[in-house]
C-alpha positions as CSV (number, residue, x, y, z in Angstrom):
1,X,-32.2,77.0,192.0
2,X,-33.4,75.1,189.1
3,X,-36.3,77.4,188.5
4,X,-33.9,80.8,188.3
5,X,-31.4,78.4,185.6
6,X,-34.5,77.9,183.5
7,X,-35.7,81.0,183.7
8,X,-32.2,83.0,182.9
9,X,-31.4,81.1,179.7
10,X,-35.7,81.9,178.8
11,X,-34.8,85.4,179.3
12,X,-31.6,85.5,177.3
13,X,-33.3,83.5,174.1
14,X,-35.8,86.6,174.1
15,X,-33.2,88.8,174.3
16,X,-30.9,86.9,171.4
17,X,-33.9,87.6,169.1
18,X,-34.6,90.9,170.0
19,X,-31.3,91.9,169.3
20,X,-31.8,89.8,166.1
21,X,-34.5,92.3,165.1
22,X,-32.6,94.9,166.3
23,X,-30.0,93.9,163.5
24,X,-32.0,93.4,160.9
25,X,-33.9,96.7,161.1
26,X,-30.4,98.8,161.0
27,X,-29.2,96.5,158.4
28,X,-32.0,97.0,156.1
29,X,-31.6,100.6,156.8
30,X,-28.2,100.6,155.8
31,X,-28.7,98.8,152.8
32,X,-32.6,98.7,151.1
33,X,-35.0,100.6,153.1
34,X,-36.5,104.1,150.8
35,X,-34.6,107.4,151.7
36,X,-37.4,108.7,153.3
37,X,-38.3,105.5,156.0
38,X,-35.8,107.0,158.4
39,X,-38.3,108.8,161.0
40,X,-40.3,105.9,161.5
41,X,-37.1,103.3,161.6
42,X,-35.7,105.5,164.2
43,X,-38.9,105.2,166.6
44,X,-38.9,100.9,165.2
45,X,-35.2,100.8,166.2
46,X,-35.9,103.2,169.6
47,X,-38.8,101.0,170.8
48,X,-36.6,97.5,170.8
49,X,-33.9,99.2,172.0
50,X,-35.9,100.5,174.5
51,X,-38.0,97.6,175.4
52,X,-34.7,95.2,175.5
53,X,-32.8,97.3,178.2
54,X,-35.4,96.8,180.2
55,X,-35.9,93.2,179.8
56,X,-32.2,93.1,180.5
57,X,-32.4,95.0,183.5
58,X,-35.7,93.5,184.9
59,X,-35.7,93.1,188.9
60,X,-36.7,89.4,188.5
61,X,-34.1,88.4,185.9
62,X,-31.8,90.1,187.9
63,X,-32.8,88.6,191.4
64,X,-32.7,84.9,189.7
65,X,-28.9,85.7,188.6
66,X,-28.0,87.4,191.9
67,X,-29.7,83.7,193.5
68,X,-27.1,81.7,191.3
69,X,-24.1,84.3,191.8
70,X,-24.4,83.5,195.6
71,X,-21.2,81.6,197.0
72,X,-23.0,78.4,197.6
73,X,-24.9,78.3,194.4
74,X,-22.3,78.7,192.3
75,X,-20.7,75.8,194.1
76,X,-23.2,73.1,193.0
77,X,-23.7,75.2,189.1
78,X,-22.4,72.8,186.5
79,X,-19.6,74.8,184.4
80,X,-21.9,75.9,182.0
81,X,-24.4,77.5,184.3
82,X,-21.3,78.7,186.0
83,X,-19.7,80.7,183.4
84,X,-23.2,81.9,182.2
85,X,-24.3,83.8,185.7
86,X,-21.1,85.1,186.2
87,X,-21.2,86.8,183.0
88,X,-24.5,87.6,183.2
89,X,-24.0,89.2,186.8
90,X,-21.3,91.7,185.3
91,X,-23.1,92.6,182.3
92,X,-26.6,93.5,184.0
93,X,-25.2,95.3,186.7
94,X,-23.2,98.0,184.2
95,X,-26.1,97.9,182.4
96,X,-28.6,98.7,185.0
97,X,-26.7,102.0,185.6
98,X,-28.3,103.3,182.3
99,X,-31.9,104.1,182.5
100,X,-34.0,103.0,179.8
101,X,-35.0,106.1,178.8
102,X,-31.8,107.4,178.1
103,X,-31.3,104.2,175.5
104,X,-34.6,105.7,173.9
105,X,-33.3,109.0,173.3
106,X,-29.5,107.7,172.1
107,X,-31.1,105.0,170.1
108,X,-33.6,107.7,168.5
109,X,-30.9,110.5,168.1
110,X,-28.4,108.2,166.5
111,X,-30.7,106.7,164.0
112,X,-32.0,110.3,162.7
113,X,-28.0,111.3,162.9
114,X,-27.0,108.6,160.6
115,X,-29.0,109.9,158.0
116,X,-27.9,113.5,158.4
117,X,-24.6,112.3,158.2
118,X,-25.4,110.7,154.7
119,X,-27.0,113.8,153.6
120,X,-24.0,116.0,154.9
121,X,-21.2,113.0,153.5
122,X,-22.9,113.8,149.9
123,X,-23.0,117.5,150.0
124,X,-20.1,118.1,151.7
125,X,-21.7,120.6,154.6
126,X,-20.2,119.6,158.1
127,X,-22.5,122.6,159.2
128,X,-25.5,120.2,158.4
129,X,-24.1,117.4,161.2
130,X,-23.0,119.1,163.5
131,X,-26.1,120.1,165.8
132,X,-26.6,116.1,165.9
133,X,-22.7,115.0,166.7
134,X,-22.8,117.7,169.6
135,X,-26.2,116.0,170.6
136,X,-24.3,113.0,170.6
137,X,-21.3,114.1,172.5
138,X,-23.5,115.4,175.4
139,X,-25.3,112.1,175.2
140,X,-22.0,110.2,175.6
141,X,-21.0,112.3,178.4
142,X,-24.1,111.8,180.4
143,X,-23.4,108.1,179.7
144,X,-19.9,108.4,181.4
145,X,-21.7,109.5,184.4
146,X,-24.0,106.6,184.7
147,X,-21.1,104.2,184.1
148,X,-18.8,106.1,186.3
149,X,-15.7,103.3,186.1
150,X,-12.5,104.9,188.1
151,X,-10.0,106.9,186.2
152,X,-10.6,109.1,182.7
153,X,-14.2,109.5,181.5
154,X,-13.6,107.9,178.4
155,X,-12.8,104.8,179.6
156,X,-16.7,103.9,180.2
157,X,-16.5,104.4,176.6
158,X,-13.5,102.2,176.2
159,X,-14.7,99.6,177.8
160,X,-17.6,99.0,175.9
161,X,-15.8,97.9,173.1
162,X,-12.9,96.6,174.8
163,X,-13.8,95.7,178.4
164,X,-10.9,96.7,180.6
165,X,-8.9,98.8,178.4
166,X,-8.2,102.3,179.6
167,X,-6.9,105.7,178.2
168,X,-3.7,105.6,180.1
169,X,-2.7,102.1,178.3
170,X,-3.6,103.3,174.9
171,X,-1.8,106.5,175.6
172,X,1.3,104.5,176.2
173,X,0.7,101.9,173.1
174,X,-0.2,104.8,170.6
175,X,2.5,106.5,171.3
176,X,4.9,104.0,170.8
177,X,2.9,103.4,167.8
178,X,2.7,107.0,166.6
179,X,6.6,107.7,167.0
180,X,7.5,104.3,165.1
181,X,4.9,104.5,162.4
182,X,6.0,107.8,161.3
183,X,9.4,107.2,161.5
184,X,9.1,104.1,159.1
185,X,6.5,106.3,156.5
186,X,9.2,108.8,156.8
187,X,12.4,106.3,155.8
188,X,9.9,105.1,152.8
189,X,8.7,108.5,151.5
190,X,12.6,109.1,151.2
191,X,13.3,106.3,149.2
192,X,14.0,106.3,145.6
193,X,11.6,103.8,144.9
194,X,8.8,105.8,146.8
195,X,9.7,108.8,144.3
196,X,9.3,106.9,141.7
197,X,6.5,105.0,141.9
198,X,2.9,105.1,140.1
199,X,-0.2,104.4,141.9
200,X,-2.6,101.5,140.3
201,X,-5.8,103.3,138.5
202,X,-6.9,100.1,137.1
203,X,-10.4,100.7,136.1
204,X,-13.1,97.6,136.6
205,X,-16.6,97.6,136.0
206,X,-19.1,96.4,138.9
207,X,-19.6,93.7,137.2
208,X,-16.0,92.5,137.7
209,X,-15.6,93.7,141.1
210,X,-18.7,91.0,142.0
211,X,-17.1,88.5,140.5
212,X,-14.2,89.3,142.2
213,X,-15.9,89.5,145.9
214,X,-17.9,86.3,145.1
215,X,-15.0,84.4,144.3
216,X,-13.0,85.3,147.2
217,X,-15.9,84.6,149.8
218,X,-16.1,81.5,148.7
219,X,-12.6,80.3,148.6
220,X,-12.7,81.5,152.4
221,X,-15.3,79.0,152.8
222,X,-18.2,81.7,153.9
223,X,-21.5,79.8,153.3
224,X,-24.2,81.3,151.0
225,X,-26.7,79.4,153.0
226,X,-25.6,81.3,157.0
227,X,-24.3,84.6,155.2
228,X,-24.7,87.3,152.4
229,X,-23.0,89.6,150.3
230,X,-24.9,93.0,150.1
231,X,-23.7,96.6,149.4
232,X,-23.8,99.7,151.5
233,X,-22.0,103.4,151.9
234,X,-19.6,101.8,154.7
235,X,-18.8,98.5,154.5
236,X,-19.9,96.8,157.9
237,X,-21.1,92.7,159.5
238,X,-24.0,92.4,161.5
239,X,-25.2,89.0,162.6
240,X,-29.4,88.4,162.8
241,X,-29.0,85.1,164.3
242,X,-26.3,81.8,164.1
243,X,-27.2,81.1,161.1
244,X,-27.5,84.6,159.6
245,X,-24.7,87.2,159.1
246,X,-25.1,89.7,156.6
247,X,-22.2,91.4,155.1
248,X,-21.7,94.4,152.9
249,X,-19.2,96.2,150.8
250,X,-19.2,99.2,148.0
251,X,-18.6,98.9,144.1
252,X,-18.7,102.8,144.0
253,X,-15.1,103.4,143.4
254,X,-13.5,101.8,140.1
255,X,-10.4,100.7,141.3
256,X,-11.3,97.0,142.4
257,X,-9.0,97.0,145.6
258,X,-11.4,99.1,147.9
259,X,-14.3,96.4,147.6
260,X,-11.7,93.6,147.5
261,X,-10.4,94.3,150.6
262,X,-13.7,95.8,152.2
263,X,-14.9,91.9,151.2
264,X,-12.1,90.2,152.6
265,X,-12.4,92.3,155.4
266,X,-15.8,91.6,156.4
267,X,-15.6,88.1,155.2
268,X,-13.1,87.9,157.8
269,X,-15.6,89.4,160.6
270,X,-18.2,87.4,159.5
271,X,-16.2,84.1,159.6
272,X,-15.7,84.5,163.4
273,X,-19.5,85.4,164.1
274,X,-20.2,81.7,162.1
275,X,-17.4,80.3,165.1
276,X,-18.3,81.5,168.0
277,X,-19.6,78.7,170.3
278,X,-22.8,77.7,169.8
279,X,-24.6,74.4,171.2
280,X,-24.3,74.6,174.7
281,X,-23.9,78.5,174.6
282,X,-26.6,79.0,172.0
283,X,-28.5,82.3,173.0
284,X,-26.6,83.2,175.8
285,X,-24.0,86.2,176.7
286,X,-21.0,83.8,176.2
287,X,-21.9,83.3,172.3
288,X,-20.4,86.5,171.9
289,X,-16.6,88.3,171.0
290,X,-15.1,89.1,174.4
291,X,-14.1,92.5,172.3
292,X,-14.2,94.6,169.5
293,X,-10.7,94.3,169.2
294,X,-10.5,90.5,169.0
295,X,-13.3,90.8,166.6
296,X,-11.3,93.3,164.5
297,X,-8.1,90.8,164.8
298,X,-10.1,88.9,162.7
299,X,-11.1,90.7,160.0
300,X,-7.2,92.2,159.9
301,X,-5.8,89.3,160.1
302,X,-7.4,88.1,156.7
303,X,-7.2,91.6,155.0
304,X,-3.5,92.1,155.7
305,X,-1.9,89.0,156.8
306,X,-3.2,87.1,154.7
307,X,-4.6,89.1,151.3
308,X,-1.5,91.2,151.5
309,X,0.8,88.5,151.2
310,X,2.7,87.5,147.7
311,X,1.8,83.9,148.7
312,X,-1.8,84.5,148.6
313,X,-1.5,86.2,145.0
314,X,0.2,83.5,143.6
315,X,-3.0,81.6,143.8
316,X,-5.8,84.4,143.5
317,X,-4.3,86.9,140.8
318,X,-4.2,84.2,137.8
319,X,-8.3,84.5,138.8
320,X,-8.0,88.3,138.6
321,X,-6.4,87.8,135.2
322,X,-9.4,85.8,133.8
323,X,-12.3,88.0,135.0
324,X,-10.4,91.4,134.2
325,X,-8.2,90.2,130.9
326,X,-7.5,93.9,129.6
327,X,-7.0,95.7,132.9
328,X,-4.7,93.4,134.1
329,X,-2.5,93.3,130.3
330,X,1.0,93.5,131.5
331,X,1.3,93.3,134.9
332,X,2.9,90.8,136.3
333,X,2.6,89.1,140.1
334,X,6.0,91.0,141.2
335,X,4.2,94.5,139.9
336,X,0.7,93.7,141.2
337,X,2.3,92.6,144.5
338,X,3.9,95.9,144.9
339,X,0.7,97.8,143.8
340,X,-1.6,95.8,146.6
341,X,1.6,97.1,149.5
342,X,2.1,100.7,148.0
343,X,2.6,102.9,150.5
344,X,0.7,106.6,149.7
345,X,-0.4,108.9,152.4
346,X,-3.8,109.3,151.9
347,X,-7.2,110.9,153.2
348,X,-9.8,108.0,153.4
349,X,-9.1,105.5,156.6
350,X,-11.0,102.3,154.8
351,X,-8.5,103.0,151.6
352,X,-5.2,103.5,153.7
353,X,-2.5,101.3,153.4
354,X,-1.3,98.8,155.4
355,X,1.5,100.9,157.0
356,X,-0.7,104.2,157.4
357,X,-4.0,102.8,158.8
358,X,-3.3,103.1,162.2
359,X,-2.1,106.9,162.1
360,X,-5.8,107.5,160.8
361,X,-7.0,105.5,163.9
362,X,-4.7,107.3,166.1
363,X,-5.9,110.7,164.9
364,X,-9.5,109.9,165.7
365,X,-8.9,108.6,169.3
366,X,-7.3,111.8,170.1
367,X,-10.2,113.7,169.0
368,X,-13.0,111.4,170.6
369,X,-10.5,112.1,174.2
370,X,-10.2,115.5,173.5
371,X,-13.9,116.2,173.0
372,X,-14.8,114.3,176.5
373,X,-12.7,116.0,178.2
374,X,-14.0,119.4,176.4
375,X,-10.8,120.5,175.1
376,X,-11.9,121.0,171.5
377,X,-16.2,121.7,170.3
378,X,-17.5,120.0,167.6
379,X,-17.4,123.0,165.5
380,X,-13.9,122.7,165.3
381,X,-13.1,119.4,164.2
382,X,-13.2,120.2,160.7
383,X,-10.0,122.8,161.3
384,X,-8.6,120.2,163.9
385,X,-9.1,117.2,162.0
386,X,-6.9,118.6,158.8
387,X,-4.6,119.6,161.4
388,X,-3.8,116.4,163.2
389,X,-3.8,114.7,159.6
390,X,-1.1,117.2,158.2
391,X,0.9,116.1,161.5
392,X,0.6,112.7,160.9
393,X,0.5,112.0,156.9
394,X,2.0,115.7,156.2
395,X,-2.0,115.7,153.8
396,X,-4.3,118.0,154.5
397,X,-8.2,117.1,153.2
398,X,-9.5,119.6,150.8
399,X,-12.9,119.3,151.9
400,X,-15.1,117.2,154.6
401,X,-16.3,114.6,152.6
402,X,-12.6,113.3,152.3
403,X,-12.1,115.0,155.9
404,X,-14.2,114.7,159.1
405,X,-17.2,113.6,157.2
406,X,-15.9,110.6,155.9
407,X,-16.5,107.9,159.1
408,X,-20.1,106.8,159.7
409,X,-19.3,105.7,163.7
410,X,-20.4,108.9,165.5
411,X,-23.1,109.2,163.7
412,X,-23.8,106.1,165.2
413,X,-22.6,106.9,168.7
414,X,-19.5,104.7,168.6
415,X,-17.2,106.3,170.7
416,X,-14.9,104.6,171.9
417,X,-14.7,101.9,169.0
418,X,-12.2,103.5,166.7
419,X,-9.3,102.1,169.5
420,X,-10.4,98.7,168.5
421,X,-8.9,98.9,165.2
422,X,-5.8,99.5,165.8
423,X,-5.6,97.1,169.2
424,X,-7.1,94.3,166.6
425,X,-4.6,95.4,163.9
426,X,-2.0,94.3,166.3
427,X,-3.4,91.1,167.7
428,X,-4.2,89.9,163.8
429,X,0.1,90.5,163.6
430,X,0.9,88.6,166.6
431,X,-1.8,85.8,165.4
432,X,0.1,85.7,162.3
433,X,3.2,85.4,163.7
434,X,2.0,82.5,166.0
435,X,0.7,80.5,163.2
436,X,3.6,80.8,160.9
437,X,5.6,78.7,163.8
438,X,3.3,76.3,164.1
439,X,2.3,75.5,160.7
440,X,5.3,75.1,158.5
441,X,3.5,74.2,155.9
442,X,1.3,77.8,155.9
443,X,2.8,79.2,152.9
444,X,2.6,76.4,150.7
445,X,-1.3,75.9,151.8
446,X,-2.0,79.6,150.8
447,X,-0.2,79.6,147.3
448,X,-2.8,76.5,146.7
449,X,-5.7,78.5,147.8
450,X,-6.1,76.2,150.9
451,X,-7.2,78.1,153.7
452,X,-8.7,75.1,156.0
453,X,-6.3,74.7,158.4
454,X,-5.9,78.6,158.7
455,X,-9.8,78.7,159.3
456,X,-9.6,75.7,162.0
457,X,-6.6,77.3,163.9
458,X,-8.4,80.7,164.1
459,X,-11.8,78.3,165.3
460,X,-9.6,76.4,167.8
461,X,-7.5,79.2,169.1
462,X,-10.2,82.1,169.0
463,X,-13.5,81.7,167.9
464,X,-14.2,78.8,170.5
465,X,-13.9,80.8,173.6
466,X,-16.4,83.5,172.9
467,X,-16.7,85.2,176.4
468,X,-15.5,81.8,178.3
469,X,-12.3,84.5,178.4
470,X,-11.2,87.9,177.9
471,X,-10.0,89.1,174.8
472,X,-6.5,89.8,176.5
473,X,-7.0,86.4,178.0
474,X,-7.5,84.3,174.8
475,X,-4.0,86.6,172.9
476,X,-2.0,85.7,176.0
477,X,-3.4,81.9,176.0
478,X,-2.2,81.6,172.3
479,X,0.2,83.7,171.9
480,X,1.7,83.5,174.8
481,X,1.5,87.6,175.7
482,X,-0.9,90.2,175.8
483,X,-1.0,93.3,173.5
484,X,2.2,94.1,172.1
485,X,2.5,96.8,169.4
486,X,6.3,95.8,168.6
487,X,5.3,92.6,166.9
488,X,3.6,94.5,164.5
489,X,6.4,97.2,164.1
490,X,8.7,94.4,163.5
491,X,6.5,93.0,160.6
492,X,6.0,96.2,159.1
493,X,9.5,96.9,158.6
494,X,11.0,93.3,157.5
495,X,7.7,93.6,155.1
496,X,7.9,97.7,153.6
497,X,11.9,97.6,154.0
498,X,11.9,95.2,151.5
499,X,9.7,96.3,149.3
500,X,10.8,100.2,149.3
501,X,14.9,98.8,149.5
502,X,15.0,101.1,152.6
């Protein structure tokens, strides 16, 4: 039995190294890689993906894991080894359903598609990207046939990001959210304050935006010797190892709110990555997030629950004013708080206000499900997208760049990913509600710029579990219940009805 234990840890260490190499290649592609390096990069990434898949699904590893999962063996294992063996068994059995040839083909297709998406987005021409997206959709359908979970085909895609989640459950949650969010939006847009509101259109130089972003990640205790901030078209977070997490933002927009909130968002992801269980679980399947919904809850928690709260700005706004005296001249704290929480239906998901954000995600979920069902074709996407935008938000994109081409996710084959943004948003509201109940000094600490207790609470209640528990189990253990969209709706009503005097 010791031979099997030693073997599975040795293989996981090497697989962790493969993962880090792949992450570094992907990070470089989206940040510093020369434009013409894409073809060779696609070959490099596809090779790493294939080799990692073959190693993970190899008979020798599988046989050792099977041996450890025998009833008599499990009884003799230490708790740590038992947790690793059980989790590995489930992951390997799923991965062995997928041919290595398919993994390499998908990786190469998506690497090239990402480059084409960037070009199509710049040129505002969906037709350039459409053929590549058609290939990806077909590959996603092929993948579903390999995994073959019960129920809707889209369940196979969801399960990669949110284990155990189903279309049926999401349809129920999203139907409630869509109805409630549209009703709240209608009340707000009918209010006198909304009718008279003027959006913040301040313009900050890239230098000032950088200063603000550098300041906030330091205050959130993102360690410079374990993480770094760079620039990419679409902000993201990736981890090369236990002490090497990379986040990106974008300073193209002169309005500083995008770079600031995207930086806080990605810092939330990074803090979670750095807080996952290490020590005895280092380089094992346990030292990871159990779901992207839970991962997203950490970024949305910091971005919305903390960084859009008035107590937070009582601390931070003076620093903003020091960096941008001219741009913020004459704008007091109350006005600024209103600016950063203004409701205004907009085209770009990552720029959406807190109230309308989930409607953007629900739109994408409905489109993905329809694509998997064959009810719509890729060529119809711009039209379908625009119709859904009008239905949900009352606005229609004037071009593909602010419509169907805005996200990079489909170019990477990340179908089933978008719903995790809503799941994470709902989780974040539940976590915040629980934190308020447990910490009576919370708002005082936030006003003082002291986030130590908040971070420690998240580490203790979320980060430290890794994959020892499912996301649902972690939320139930921390909040006393699983996913509950009503908590999020109540939070929005309390906050935005007060802001708009509804």
